[in-house]
N, C-alpha and C positions, 0 to 999 in steps of 0.2 A: 591196739588195733592194727599195728603194723603187720603187714603180710596177710591180713584177713580179707582184703579186697581183691586178692589175686584169684584168677580163675585157673584152677589146677589143670584142667584138661581143655585147653583152648579149642582144639579140633572138635571135640564132642559138643562144646558150647556153641561154636559157630555153625555146626551142622543143625542143631536144634533151632537156632535163630533163623537160619536159612529156610528150614522147613516151615516155621511159623510165617515167614514172609511169603513163601510160595502159596501157602494156604489162604492168605489174606489178600493177595494182590488183585484178585478179580472182583473183590467186593466193591460195588459202586454205590451202595445205598448209604444214607446217613448225611449228616451235615457237619461242616467245619465248626469246631468249638468257637464260641464267642471270644474266648481267651485269645485265640490266635488272631482273630479279626482286630481285637484291641491292640495287640502287639504290632500288627501291620500298620494300623493308623498312627501309633506313636512313632514308629520308625520313619514315617513320611513327613513328620513335623520338622 
């Protein structure tokens, strides 16, 4: 598995991730997953 987790074209990869982020950042609908609420509650204990 060594070397198989390398992203060969980092520039292209980061461009795609940036495009996805840009297309999603204005979405305000939906709810926070209960999983994250449970994590928050555990971290406050």
